[in-house]
MIDO-268122 format. One record per atom (N, C-alpha, C, O): x, z, y; residue number from 1. Coordinates in pm, 1 decimal. Atoms other than C-alpha are relative to their C-alpha. Example, Ala and Ser with C-alpha at 12.3 -4.5 7.8 and 13.67 -1.06 7.14 Angstrom:
% residues 2
     east       up    north   n
     89.0      0.0   -119.0   1
   1230.0    780.0   -450.0   1
     90.0      0.0    120.0   1
    193.6     66.5    118.1   1
    -82.0     -6.0   -119.0   2
   1367.0    714.0   -106.0   2
    -77.0     73.0    109.0   2
    -26.1     89.9    219.8   2
END
This chain:
% residues 185
     east       up    north   n
   -120.0     16.6     78.1   1
   8878.2  12439.3  21130.7   1
    -37.4     15.8   -147.6   1
   -104.5    112.0   -185.2   1
     30.1     -4.5    141.7   2
   8853.5  12366.7  20760.0   2
     89.9    101.3    -70.1   2
    202.0    128.2    -27.1   2
    -74.3    -98.9     77.6   3
   8965.4  12621.9  20503.5   3
    132.0    -58.6    -49.3   3
    234.6      9.5    -47.1   3
   -122.5     63.4     50.4   4
   9218.2  12372.6  20358.8   4
    105.9    -12.9    109.7   4
    225.2     -2.0     81.7   4
    -94.6      7.8   -110.6   5
   9376.2  12328.9  20703.8   5
     63.3    135.4     28.1   5
    181.9    144.3     59.8   5
    -52.3   -135.7    -20.1   6
   9412.4  12704.2  20740.2   6
    104.0     31.3   -106.2   6
    211.6     82.6    -75.5   6
    -93.2    -25.2    110.0   7
   9577.3  12729.6  20398.3   7
    128.3    -80.7     20.6   7
    238.2    -28.5      1.7   7
   -117.2     84.0    -25.9   8
   9809.2  12438.3  20483.2   8
     85.1     59.8    110.5   8
    207.3     67.2     96.9   8
    -73.3    -60.3   -111.2   9
   9905.8  12601.2  20813.7   9
     74.3    125.8    -41.5   9
    189.9    145.3     -4.1   9
    -64.2   -123.3     46.8  10
   9978.2  12936.0  20647.9  10
    117.1    -32.9    -91.2  10
    223.7     27.7    -80.5  10
   -107.5     40.1     91.7  11
  10182.7  12766.3  20374.6  11
    121.0    -52.2     76.9  11
    234.4    -14.1     48.3  11
   -110.4     57.0    -77.8  12
  10389.8  12570.4  20626.2  12
     73.0    109.5     76.5  12
    196.1    111.9     78.2  12
    -64.1   -108.5    -74.9  13
  10452.8  12879.4  20841.1  13
     82.8     89.6    -91.2  13
    193.7    129.2    -55.4  13
    -76.7    -82.0     93.7  14
  10559.4  13083.0  20539.3  14
    123.9    -73.8    -47.3  14
    231.4    -14.6    -57.2  14
   -113.9     79.5     44.8  15
  10783.6  12801.9  20418.1  15
    106.5     -5.1    108.3  15
    224.8     14.4     80.3  15
    -96.2      6.7   -108.9  16
  10945.3  12764.0  20758.4  16
     69.9    134.0     19.1  16
    190.3    138.2     44.1  16
    -58.4   -132.2    -19.2  17
  10998.8  13139.5  20785.1  17
     95.4     35.4   -113.3  17
    197.5     99.4    -88.4  17
    -87.0    -31.3    112.0  18
  11151.6  13166.9  20436.8  18
    128.6    -81.4      2.9  18
    234.2    -30.9    -35.2  18
   -116.2     87.9      3.6  19
  11389.1  12873.6  20480.2  19
     89.2     14.5    121.3  19
    206.0    -24.0    114.5  19
    -82.4     -7.5   -120.4  20
  11513.3  12947.6  20829.6  20
    -77.0     67.5    110.2  20
   -160.1    155.2     86.4  20
     67.4    -59.1   -113.8  21
  11397.7  13032.4  21173.5  21
   -145.8    -43.3      4.6  21
   -181.7   -148.1    -49.1  21
    141.1     32.0    -11.5  22
  11028.6  13036.2  21252.5  22
    -21.4    -88.6    122.4  22
     16.8    -53.6    234.1  22
     36.1     91.3   -107.0  23
  10909.6  12741.6  21458.1  23
   -150.6    -21.6    -12.7  23
   -196.9    -74.3   -113.9  23
    145.1     11.3      5.6  24
  10538.5  12748.0  21538.9  24
    -43.8   -133.3     58.6  24
    -46.2   -151.3    180.4  24
     43.6    132.7    -41.4  25
  10416.6  12388.8  21550.9  25
   -148.9     -0.2     30.2  25
   -223.5     85.5    -17.2  25
    142.0     19.4    -25.6  26
  10083.9  12272.4  21685.7  26
    -65.9    -52.4   -127.0  26
     -3.7   -122.1   -207.1  26
     73.9     39.9    118.9  27
   9818.2  12214.8  21423.4  27
     -6.5   -152.8    -14.9  27
     -1.0   -204.4   -126.5  27
      8.8    146.3      6.6  28
   9791.2  11844.4  21513.1  28
    127.3    -60.3    -60.5  28
    120.1   -157.6   -135.6  28
   -126.2     49.2     56.7  29
  10160.0  11791.9  21428.2  29
      5.6     28.3   -150.2  29
     47.2    -57.3   -228.3  29
      1.2    -34.7    142.6  30
  10122.4  11974.8  21095.4  30
    -95.4    -90.6    -77.8  30
    -66.4   -129.3   -191.0  30
     95.7     90.0     64.9  31
   9817.7  11760.6  21013.7  31
     59.2   -139.6    -17.7  31
     41.1   -202.4   -122.0  31
    -63.0    132.0     11.3  32
  10010.5  11440.5  21086.9  32
    106.0     -1.6   -109.2  32
    115.6    -97.8   -185.4  32
    -98.5    -10.2    108.5  33
  10294.7  11555.5  20861.5  33
    -69.8     -7.0   -135.1  33
    -25.5    -78.8   -224.7  33
     73.7     -3.1    126.3  34
  10042.5  11625.7  20585.7  34
    -60.4   -137.1    -32.5  34
    -53.3   -182.3   -146.8  34
     61.9    130.8     23.0  35
   9860.9  11291.3  20630.5  35
    101.4   -103.9    -44.9  35
     71.6   -188.0   -129.8  35
   -103.3     97.3     36.4  36
  10185.7  11095.8  20606.4  36
     82.5     47.7   -119.8  36
    174.7    -21.0   -163.9  36
    -71.2    -60.8    112.5  37
  10305.6  11321.4  20322.5  37
    149.0     10.6     29.7  37
    234.3    -34.2    -47.0  37
   -137.3    -25.9    -44.4  38
  10619.3  11419.2  20511.3  38
     28.3    148.8     -5.6  38
    -61.1    231.4     13.0  38
    -46.0   -138.4     -2.3  39
  10817.4  11739.0  20482.5  39
     97.1     15.9    114.6  39
    188.2    -65.0    132.3  39
    -95.4    -35.6   -103.8  40
  10989.7  11896.8  20779.8  40
     87.4    111.0    -55.7  40
     36.6    214.1    -99.9  40
    -95.4    -98.2     50.0  41
  11302.7  12085.7  20676.0  41
     61.6     67.8    121.9  41
    145.0      8.7    190.5  41
    -46.2    -66.2   -121.9  42
  11369.9  12343.1  20946.8  42
    148.8     33.7     -6.0  42
    202.2     62.6   -113.0  42
   -141.3    -39.7     -4.8  43
  11725.6  12412.7  21059.6  43
     12.9    149.5    -26.7  43
    -70.9    228.7     16.6  43
    -22.7   -141.7     30.9  44
  11865.9  12741.4  20931.1  44
     57.1     75.7    118.5  44
     41.3    197.3    129.4  44
    -59.4    -61.0   -118.0  45
  12048.8  12805.6  21255.9  45
    -17.7    -96.2    116.4  45
    -73.2   -204.9    100.0  45
      6.7     90.6   -114.4  46
  12070.6  12657.9  21601.7  46
   -103.3     40.3    102.8  46
   -120.0    -29.8    202.6  46
     97.3    -54.7    -94.4  47
  11801.6  12860.8  21778.9  47
    -93.5   -105.4     59.9  47
   -110.6   -110.9    181.6  47
     88.7    105.6    -47.2  48
  11560.0  12567.7  21802.3  48
   -130.2     58.0     53.7  48
   -188.5    149.4     -4.6  48
    125.7    -36.8    -64.1  49
  11260.7  12607.8  22031.2  49
    -79.2   -128.0     26.9  49
    -22.5   -236.1     42.7  49
     84.8    114.4    -33.6  50
  10965.5  12380.2  22096.5  50
     10.4    -25.3    149.3  50
     10.0     67.6    230.1  50
     -9.5     43.5   -138.7  51
  10994.6  12185.0  22419.3  51
   -116.6    -96.0     26.0  51
   -160.9   -163.2    -67.2  51
    107.6     96.1    -28.6  52
  10719.8  11984.3  22595.6  52
     43.6   -143.2    -33.7  52
    158.3   -182.2    -11.8  52
    -29.9    138.4     38.5  53
  10698.8  11626.7  22469.8  53
      9.2    -90.9    121.2  53
    -72.0    -81.3    213.2  53
    -11.4    106.0    -99.4  54
  10817.6  11342.3  22690.3  54
     -4.3   -131.6    -76.2  54
     91.9   -168.5   -143.5  54
     15.6    126.2     71.0  55
  10684.8  11013.7  22554.0  55
     97.1   -104.4     52.7  55
    137.6   -101.4    168.9  55
    -80.9    114.3    -40.4  56
  10898.9  10704.0  22559.9  56
    -95.1   -110.7     42.8  56
   -216.1   -100.8     21.9  56
     85.1    106.8    -52.4  57
  10771.7  10384.1  22713.5  57
    -92.4    -58.7   -106.8  57
   -210.1    -82.5    -80.0  57
     82.0     63.1    103.3  58
  10649.8  10238.7  22382.0  58
    -22.7     89.9   -121.4  58
    -65.8     42.4   -226.5  58
     14.6    -89.7    114.7  59
  10641.2  10548.2  22159.8  59
    -49.7    137.1     44.8  59
      6.0    198.7    135.6  59
     51.3   -134.2    -27.0  60
  10434.7  10865.3  22166.2  60
     76.4     99.2    -86.4  60
     85.4     82.9   -208.1  60
    -76.4   -102.9     70.2  61
  10641.7  11169.2  22072.6  61
    -96.7    109.3    -45.7  61
   -177.6    158.5     33.0  61
     89.9   -100.5     56.0  62
  10464.4  11416.1  21843.6  62
     54.1    142.0     11.0  62
    -23.4    237.3     19.9  62
    -58.9   -132.7     -8.9  63
  10709.5  11705.8  21862.8  63
    140.8    -10.1     56.5  63
    215.7   -101.7     22.4  63
   -134.4     -3.9    -57.7  64
  11020.6  11794.0  22063.8  64
     57.1    139.7    -19.9  64
     -8.3    240.2      8.2  64
    -71.2   -126.1     20.8  65
  11272.1  12063.7  21974.2  65
    128.2     -2.4     82.6  65
    184.7   -108.5    109.3  65
   -122.9    -11.2    -77.5  66
  11567.9  12190.8  22174.1  66
     82.3    116.2    -53.2  66
     30.0    225.1    -76.7  66
    -92.2   -106.1     36.7  67
  11871.3  12388.9  22065.3  67
     97.9     19.1    114.3  67
    178.4    -69.1    144.3  67
    -90.4    -29.7   -111.2  68
  12051.9  12553.7  22354.1  68
    143.3     13.6    -49.7  68
    236.0    -32.3     17.0  68
   -135.6    -20.7     51.4  69
  12350.5  12650.5  22137.0  69
     66.0   -131.9    -41.3  69
    186.8   -148.5    -24.7  69
    -54.5    129.5     42.2  70
  12392.7  12295.9  22000.0  70
     -8.7   -105.0    110.6  70
     50.6   -212.4    100.4  70
     26.0     96.3   -107.9  71
  12283.8  12126.9  22323.5  71
    -52.1   -132.0    -58.5  71
     -2.1   -240.7    -29.2  71
     56.7    111.4     75.4  72
  12072.7  11898.7  22105.9  72
   -151.4     -1.2     16.4  72
   -218.9     98.8     -7.9  72
    144.3     20.1     -6.4  73
  11725.1  11762.0  22170.5  73
    -40.8    -85.9   -118.5  73
     23.5   -186.4   -148.7  73
     52.5     74.7    114.4  74
  11524.7  11641.8  21870.9  74
   -143.4    -37.0     30.3  74
   -227.7     49.9     52.6  74
    137.2     48.9    -20.2  75
  11216.7  11426.7  21922.2  75
    -45.8    -62.8   -131.3  75
     27.9   -137.9   -195.2  75
     56.1     51.9    123.6  76
  10993.1  11343.9  21629.1  76
   -124.5    -80.1     34.7  76
   -212.7    -33.0    106.4  76
    117.6     85.5    -18.2  77
  10745.7  11056.7  21629.8  77
    -45.9    -47.2   -136.8  77
     33.9    -96.4   -216.6  77
     58.9     41.2    126.7  78
  10512.9  10983.3  21339.8  78
    -97.9   -113.6     27.8  78
   -191.6    -98.2    106.1  78
     80.3    119.2    -25.7  79
  10357.0  10637.4  21328.9  79
    -66.5    -42.6   -130.3  79
      1.4    -81.6   -225.4  79
     74.5     35.3    121.0  80
  10084.7  10566.8  21073.5  80
      6.3   -150.0    -25.9  80
     45.8   -227.7     61.1  80
      3.5    141.8     36.2  81
  10048.6  10235.9  20892.2  81
    -93.6    -75.6     94.6  81
    -62.5   -186.3    138.5  81
     95.4     64.7    -90.5  82
   9744.5  10156.5  21108.3  82
     61.2    -21.0    137.8  82
     41.1   -126.0    198.9  82
    -64.4     11.4   -131.4  83
   9945.5  10223.5  21427.7  83
    111.3   -104.2     -0.7  83
    137.8   -167.5    101.4  83
   -104.9    101.8      9.9  84
  10226.7   9999.6  21302.4  84
    -59.1   -140.9      4.1  84
      6.3   -235.3     48.6  84
     66.5    131.2     -1.1  85
   9978.2   9714.3  21261.4  85
     76.4   -101.4    -82.1  85
    111.3    -75.2   -197.2  85
    -70.3    107.6     70.0  86
  10151.2   9389.2  21167.7  86
    143.0     37.7    -36.1  86
    201.2    -20.3   -127.8  86
   -137.2    -42.3     28.1  87
  10488.3   9565.4  21174.5  87
      8.9     92.4   -122.0  87
    118.6    133.3   -160.1  87
     -1.0    -85.2    119.5  88
  10383.7   9776.6  20871.2  88
     73.8    -67.3   -114.9  88
    121.4      0.4   -206.0  88
    -74.8     73.8    102.2  89
  10542.0   9504.2  20657.6  89
    142.0    -30.8     45.2  89
    221.2    -86.6    -30.8  89
   -131.8     28.6    -57.8  90
  10848.0   9480.9  20884.2  90
     59.1    124.9     65.9  90
     75.6    127.9    187.9  90
    -51.4   -123.1    -61.6  91
  10990.3   9831.7  20933.0  91
    129.4    -21.7     78.3  91
    152.8     44.8    179.2  91
   -125.5     29.0    -70.1  92
  11328.2   9689.3  21035.9  92
    -29.1    -50.6    141.3  92
     37.3    -10.1    236.8  92
     36.5     53.8   -130.5  93
  11164.6   9497.3  21321.0  93
    -59.5    108.6     89.4  93
    -29.1    114.3    208.6  93
     60.5   -109.6    -78.7  94
  10960.4   9801.2  21432.6  94
    109.1     91.6     55.7  94
    105.4    129.2    172.8  94
   -109.1    -88.2    -44.4  95
  11275.2  10016.4  21448.6  95
     87.5    -68.7    104.1  95
    126.3     -6.5    203.0  95
    -85.0     72.3    -94.6  96
  11478.7   9749.3  21626.3  96
    -67.0    -17.5    135.6  96
     -0.4    -10.0    238.9  96
     72.0     10.9   -127.2  97
  11208.1   9697.5  21890.1  97
      9.1    130.7     78.5  97
     27.1    129.6    200.2  97
    -11.6   -129.8    -65.9  98
  11216.3  10069.6  21964.5  98
    141.2     20.1     54.3  98
    158.6     62.7    168.5  98
   -139.5    -16.7    -43.7  99
  11596.3  10076.3  21982.0  99
     28.1    -88.3    121.6  99
     92.1    -43.5    216.7  99
    -23.5     91.4   -112.4 100
  11601.3   9773.2  22214.0 100
    -68.7     50.2    127.1 100
    -20.2     26.4    237.7 100
     69.6    -53.4   -117.5 101
  11350.2   9946.0  22442.5 101
     73.9    120.9     58.1 101
     74.1    140.8    179.6 101
    -66.6   -122.3    -45.8 102
  11552.5  10269.0  22461.3 102
    145.7    -23.9     39.3 102
    195.5     38.5    133.0 102
   -144.8     19.0    -18.8 103
  11911.6  10136.5  22448.7 103
     33.1    -60.7    136.3 103
    -41.7   -141.7    191.1 103
    -47.1     48.9   -129.9 104
  12105.2  10068.9  22766.5 104
     31.3   -148.9     -5.5 104
     83.9   -199.7   -104.5 104
    -33.2    141.7    -14.8 105
  12136.1   9710.0  22884.5 105
    128.3    -19.5     79.0 105
    171.5   -132.5    101.8 105
   -122.2      5.8    -80.2 106
  12447.0   9794.5  23085.3 106
    109.9    -71.7    -77.9 106
    131.8    -43.4   -195.7 106
   -104.1     77.9     67.3 107
  12728.7   9553.4  23005.3 107
    116.9     86.1    -47.0 107
    192.4     44.6   -134.9 107
   -109.5    -89.5     38.8 108
  12971.0   9847.2  22976.2 108
    -43.4    107.6    -99.3 108
     36.9    192.2   -138.6 108
     49.5    -98.1     97.2 109
  12752.1  10049.6  22739.5 109
     62.3    -26.9   -136.8 109
     94.2   -140.7   -171.1 109
    -51.8     14.1    136.4 110
  12882.4  10113.5  22390.9 110
    -95.4    -86.1    -81.5 110
   -216.2    -84.0    -58.1 110
     89.5     80.0     85.2 111
  12750.6   9872.1  22129.0 111
    -86.5     90.9    -88.3 111
    -51.1    206.0   -114.2 111
     89.8    -74.7     87.9 112
  12462.8   9985.3  21908.0 112
     60.6      0.9   -139.5 112
     90.8   -104.5   -195.5 112
    -52.3    -13.5    136.7 113
  12593.4  10118.5  21576.4 113
   -118.8     17.7    -94.2 113
   -209.5     96.4    -66.9 113
    107.8     -7.6     98.8 114
  12367.9  10069.9  21272.0 114
     58.5     48.6   -131.6 114
    158.0     -4.9   -180.6 114
    -45.6    -57.6    126.8 115
  12409.1  10278.0  20957.5 115
   -107.6    -20.4   -106.0 115
   -223.6     15.1    -85.5 115
     88.9     11.0    115.3 116
  12251.8  10189.4  20623.1 116
     30.9    116.7    -92.0 116
    147.1    141.7   -124.1 116
    -19.7   -117.0     84.6 117
  12201.8  10493.0  20405.1 117
     30.1    -40.5   -143.7 117
    -20.6   -141.4   -192.7 117
    -33.7     22.1    140.5 118
  12348.0  10509.6  20054.4 118
   -109.9     52.3    -91.6 118
   -209.6    107.9    -45.7 118
    100.2    -39.1     99.6 119
  12157.5  10582.5  19734.6 119
    -32.5    148.6      4.4 119
   -148.8    187.1     -8.0 119
     21.6   -144.6     -2.9 120
  12204.6  10959.1  19759.4 120
    -86.4     40.3    120.7 120
   -177.6    122.1    108.8 120
     78.2    -30.0   -120.0 121
  12070.3  10971.0  20114.8 121
   -142.7    -52.9    -11.8 121
   -237.8     14.0     28.6 121
    134.0     57.0     17.6 122
  11779.2  10740.8  20029.9 122
    -82.4     84.8    -96.9 122
   -203.1    100.7    -78.6 122
     69.9    -87.5     94.1 123
  11691.8  10967.1  19736.3 123
    -47.9    126.7     72.9 123
   -156.9    176.9     45.4 123
     41.3   -117.7    -78.2 124
  11683.2  11261.7  19978.9 124
   -122.2    -33.2     85.7 124
   -218.9     43.0     87.6 124
    108.7     37.9    -90.9 125
  11456.0  11078.4  20225.6 125
   -127.4    -42.5    -72.9 125
   -236.0    -37.0    -15.2 125
    114.3     51.9     75.8 126
  11226.2  10941.5  19950.4 126
    -68.0   -113.9     76.1 126
   -190.3   -127.4     72.8 126
     51.6    109.0    -83.1 127
  11186.6  10637.5  20177.6 127
     22.5   -134.3    -68.8 127
    114.2   -149.5   -149.5 127
    -20.3    136.9     48.3 128
  11144.9  10270.0  20093.3 128
    104.5    -72.1     84.4 128
    172.5   -163.5     37.7 128
    -94.8     61.7    -93.6 129
  11355.2  10179.5  20396.8 129
     41.0    106.7    100.6 129
    -41.1    187.6    143.9 129
    -48.7    -95.1   -100.9 130
  11573.0  10380.7  20635.0 130
    124.4    -56.5     67.7 130
    205.9   -123.4      4.2 130
   -119.5     39.2    -76.7 131
  11830.2  10312.5  20907.3 131
     25.8    107.0    104.1 131
    -62.1    184.5    141.4 131
    -38.0    -89.1   -109.4 132
  12018.4  10509.4  21166.0 132
     70.2    -83.2    105.6 132
    159.9   -161.8     75.1 132
    -55.5     72.9   -113.6 133
  12102.7  10371.3  21508.8 133
     60.8    102.2     95.9 133
     -1.8    203.4    127.5 133
    -65.5    -86.2    -98.9 134
  12349.8  10533.3  21749.0 134
     32.4    -86.1    120.5 134
     91.9   -193.0    107.1 134
    -15.3     82.8   -118.8 135
  12357.9  10411.5  22107.9 135
     -9.3     83.5    126.3 135
    -43.4    201.7    122.9 135
     13.9    -60.1   -132.7 136
  12365.6  10491.2  22477.3 136
   -137.5    -39.5     53.1 136
   -170.2   -158.1     56.1 136
    133.8     34.4    -48.7 137
  12011.9  10516.1  22621.7 137
      1.1    -50.8    143.6 137
     96.0    -30.2    219.2 137
     19.5     41.8   -139.0 138
  11883.5  10355.9  22939.0 138
    -13.6    124.0     87.6 138
    -75.6    222.4     47.2 138
     22.4   -112.5    -93.0 139
  11905.0  10587.7  23238.9 139
   -150.2      9.4     29.2 139
   -216.5    -92.3     49.6 139
    142.5    -17.5    -26.5 140
  11560.6  10734.2  23296.6 140
    -85.6      5.0   -125.5 140
   -196.8     57.7   -121.2 140
     76.3     -6.1    124.8 141
  11447.3  10692.1  22934.6 141
     23.4    133.4    -70.2 141
    -71.1    205.2   -102.7 141
    -39.0   -125.4     64.6 142
  11636.1  10982.6  22777.0 142
    119.1     53.8     78.4 142
    218.8    -16.9     93.3 142
   -104.4    -51.4    -89.3 143
  11852.1  11211.4  22995.6 143
    124.5     55.4    -71.0 143
    172.6    163.4    -36.6 143
   -122.0    -37.7     70.2 144
  12149.1  11232.6  22758.1 144
     87.8   -123.6    -13.8 144
     40.2   -235.8      3.5 144
    -93.6    111.6      9.9 145
  12458.1  11017.2  22703.4 145
    -11.9    -78.4   -130.9 145
     17.7   -197.8   -135.4 145
      5.1     65.0    131.1 146
  12397.3  10942.2  22334.5 146
   -130.3     33.3    -70.4 146
   -183.5    143.7    -58.8 146
    117.7    -16.7     84.1 147
  12099.0  10892.6  22106.1 147
     37.1    -41.9   -141.7 147
    102.4   -144.1   -162.7 147
    -11.3     38.6    140.8 148
  12104.7  10892.5  21727.1 148
   -143.0     -1.1    -53.6 148
   -207.1    103.4    -64.8 148
    137.7     18.0     43.9 149
  11775.4  10755.1  21597.1 149
     -1.1    -31.4   -148.7 149
     59.5   -129.2   -192.5 149
     16.8     24.5    143.2 150
  11689.0  10781.7  21228.1 150
   -144.2    -43.5    -21.6 150
   -237.7     27.1     16.3 150
    132.7     54.7     28.4 151
  11394.8  10566.8  21117.0 151
    -21.5      1.6   -150.7 151
     60.4    -49.9   -226.8 151
     34.6     -9.4    141.7 152
  11227.5  10637.5  20782.3 152
   -135.6    -65.5    -21.3 152
   -230.4    -38.3     52.3 152
    125.3     71.0     26.7 153
  10957.2  10414.4  20633.3 153
    -35.4     11.3   -147.3 153
     50.1      1.0   -235.3 153
     50.0      2.5    137.2 154
  10742.2  10444.8  20324.9 154
   -131.4    -75.7     -0.4 154
   -222.3    -46.3     77.3 154
    121.1     82.2      9.2 155
  10481.1  10187.6  20225.3 155
   -122.5     88.2    -22.5 155
   -120.9    180.7   -103.7 155
    124.4    -73.8     13.2 156
  10129.4  10318.7  20263.0 156
     -2.4    131.2     77.2 156
   -107.7    193.7     89.6 156
     -5.8   -128.0    -72.9 157
  10247.5  10620.5  20465.0 157
     36.3    -18.9    146.6 157
    -18.9     49.5    232.8 157
    -35.2     26.6   -138.3 158
  10410.6  10483.7  20779.8 158
    147.0     22.0     30.3 158
    231.3     26.4    -59.3 158
   -137.2    -12.3    -50.4 159
  10723.4  10531.6  20989.5 159
     16.8    134.8     69.0 159
    -69.6    179.0    144.6 159
    -36.0   -124.4    -68.1 160
  10888.1  10854.4  21099.2 160
    130.0    -24.7     74.9 160
    226.9    -75.5     18.5 160
   -120.6     13.6    -82.2 161
  11139.6  10852.7  21383.7 161
     51.5    139.7     33.1 161
    -23.8    225.8     78.7 161
    -68.4   -122.7    -37.2 162
  11386.5  11136.1  21430.9 162
    103.1    -39.7    104.7 162
    203.7   -103.4     73.5 162
    -84.3     41.7   -112.3 163
  11547.7  11092.9  21771.9 163
     78.0    121.3     49.3 163
     20.8    215.4    104.2 163
    -86.1   -110.2    -42.8 164
  11842.2  11320.5  21843.6 164
     79.9    -44.7    121.2 164
    145.9   -148.6    118.5 164
    -66.2     35.2   -125.7 165
  11982.0  11319.3  22196.1 165
     97.7    110.6     38.9 165
     67.4    229.5     29.3 165
   -104.7    -96.0    -32.8 166
  12303.0  11482.7  22312.2 166
    103.7    -65.6     90.3 166
    110.5   -188.1    100.4 166
   -113.9     50.0    -77.2 167
  12601.0  11450.5  22545.0 167
    126.6      4.6    -83.6 167
    211.8    -83.9    -74.9 167
   -113.7    -15.3     91.0 168
  12852.3  11573.3  22290.5 168
    -57.5     36.9   -136.5 168
   -133.5    133.0   -147.8 168
     58.0    -20.4    132.7 169
  12772.0  11556.1  21919.4 169
     33.2    138.6    -55.2 169
    150.3    176.0    -62.3 169
    -27.8   -129.8     62.4 170
  12731.0  11900.9  21762.7 170
     52.7    -20.6   -142.0 170
     29.5   -125.2   -202.7 170
    -54.5      8.5    135.5 171
  12907.6  11969.7  21433.7 171
   -110.4    -10.6   -104.7 171
    -85.9    -57.8   -215.7 171
    113.3     -1.3     92.7 172
  12565.4  12002.8  21270.0 172
    -79.3   -131.2     -1.9 172
   -181.9   -140.0    -69.3 172
     78.8    122.4    -17.9 173
  12453.0  11649.6  21357.6 173
    -38.4    -66.4   -132.7 173
   -153.4   -107.0   -149.6 173
     31.5     63.6    128.1 174
  12476.6  11508.0  21003.1 174
   -110.1     74.5    -75.0 174
   -196.2     12.3   -137.1 174
    103.8    -78.9     67.5 175
  12265.5  11793.0  20866.1 175
   -134.6    -17.1     69.8 175
   -238.6    -17.3      3.9 175
    125.1     12.3    -75.8 176
  12006.4  11749.4  21143.3 176
    -74.3   -130.2    -32.2 176
   -197.0   -134.9    -23.3 176
     67.2    126.8     29.8 177
  11938.1  11386.9  21044.0 177
    -85.6     10.3   -125.9 177
   -163.0    -81.0   -154.7 177
     76.7    -16.4    123.7 178
  11787.6  11521.0  20720.1 178
   -117.4     96.4     16.4 178
   -165.9    152.2    -82.0 178
    109.3    -93.7    -25.6 179
  11515.5  11730.8  20885.1 179
   -136.0    -54.3    -44.7 179
   -230.5     23.2    -59.4 179
    124.8     59.6     47.3 180
  11242.7  11486.9  20771.4 180
     23.5    -73.0   -131.1 180
    128.7   -133.3   -152.7 180
     -4.0     78.1    123.9 181
  11169.9  11342.5  20429.3 181
   -141.4    -19.0    -51.4 181
   -228.3     65.4    -29.2 181
    129.3     23.0     60.5 182
  10876.5  11190.2  20249.2 182
    -10.0     81.2   -128.7 182
     89.4    102.4   -198.2 182
     20.8    -73.0    124.4 183
  10724.0  11389.5  19965.7 183
     -1.6    -99.6   -115.5 183
    -41.4   -215.0    -99.0 183
      3.0     84.2    119.8 184
  10762.5  11251.1  19614.8 184
   -143.5    -22.7    -41.9 184
   -231.8     56.2     -8.6 184
    136.1     29.6     48.5 185
  10459.4  11091.1  19451.3 185
    -47.0    105.8    -94.9 185
   -158.9     97.9   -145.7 185
END
């Protein structure tokens, strides 16, 4: 382990502890956050715990959190520019392909809602492109009734997916969508 990695790990742990509850992430996840120059903003409440990752069919999940009090699962996937390949120039297409893979094909399923973030939200995310999709997942893909997927993209850094799954939306849902942001230049 390099000295700089140790310092980074200590800094992140202290930051997480000062801002809210302590969540001990695996070093590989912290390294990916650092490589993509992303900041994880921990929830101040909600008793979040790390849960084993369950990958999706076309997406590897890097970290999964669960809040028993909010009945909210949060899956985080970080996709580098190299992993995006040709889709690195088409973040909208990359996000839509993921949504189409996860979303229910049932004719009675709710339609997919797409939210474009305003200037204030985009300034918070420090992203070049961002969208939020809310939909009903396919049975067997995600064991909840609703998914809210926030996709954040920054040129040269990659795509971050924040996938929140729930049966009934907690009151804190809007705040939870801001748990990831790119660092400023």
